Phi, psi and omega in degrees: 000306185292312181301323184286324177293323173297324176298308187287334177288320185276319188274333185247359175065031186282133185233339182242136187227140172241127184260124187229133175204168169287153187270077170203184194300310190301303182297323175290322175288319182297322178286333174297314180294318179301309182300317176298324181289316174303314186281328183257342186235342178262125186291134171059028183255159183201157177265129187246007174176154181206117180226151177229145183225145182302150178305134178090357177302142182228000180249100180248015184296325185291320181281332177291333175289319177295321182292326178296320180285326184273342175046059176293153172293318190231133159263114179268102197258124178228057173270141187234168171062208182301333172310327182296323187298309182298310188302311185285329173294319180286327179296319180292319180297333176280356178098357185264069189280111183298347171295330178276353177061035177216091355277162179279156179245129174241124183237151171243018186227003182246102174267175181306322182292327175293322182298332180302332180273327180287321190098117184300330175290347176268354186225004183302134171102351176288150181254143179230137176252116181204176176280330195220141166231146178297330182285003181302137184252057169250166187294318178306308191288326178293323173294320181294313186295315182295316183293325178297316179288326174301324183277314195250357177110149189284350175276345187294147171243154183231134182229186189301314179298317179299317184288326175296324175294332175287321181294324186311300179297326174297316172300316180298311183301314184292332179282321175298321179293319175297323177287330189065036185194153171267003183294134183298318180291323175288329177291319172308309183294330184275343192289329178305133175089355178291130181252146177231104185274351185253013174301136174306328179282348186115180183307130179228158180213139177282127180279172177294334180276005177078006172259174189257137163295118180215166173271147175266140174227159175240134177232157176246122190290138180256166182292340181273358177095003175258171182244144167270124175292124182240345184202136174215149179291148181291330178236166172302145183260130183290130184280131182215092185303329184212087188294150174302136180093354180251004184286000000 
């Protein structure tokens, strides 16, 4: 959240943000952190709107009209599931095409799998901030994508959530071996510092809080449903699920 907002403010000179999300704890908490960061840490920046909609919601014309009136630089979108199909199609139909970057869309919830439902032509030009994109050109990922497609078919796509599910068992295996035990408490105690050099996203390491040190990346959606990598942090980002000062 923080790295992505820093990127869009610095590289795109964004100053006004409209926060949008599905109505449950992850989008609300993420946007709480986003609002704190925008208002307290991004110079001369402000939130001009914040809206939430039930899971499965498909009528976004009202909020799109509000966005049109308030003219934010960025729609910060954390809409999930099938609602994304309706939102991005309606956004484009209303003439707020993210490919034109007026306003631009920055999401943390639309992976390549989700784009299969939305249609690449409806989301081309949108920015996504995540740890992983299928298009990453590192040795680990090229081998991972090939093996995944060999198993599940050439048409399958891989996104951030899929890659995270792949990491979990490997990190557990490495931690069990370090602990020399299947005992949960011993595994938890052994996990800080465990490294996985074979991750598709690249090198990762477990923090003392059991989250992962990882790089943060920004991709730009293409019409074919993949993302072009346009930014990544120089170093691993320290994981902090709820930073001090953002409560």
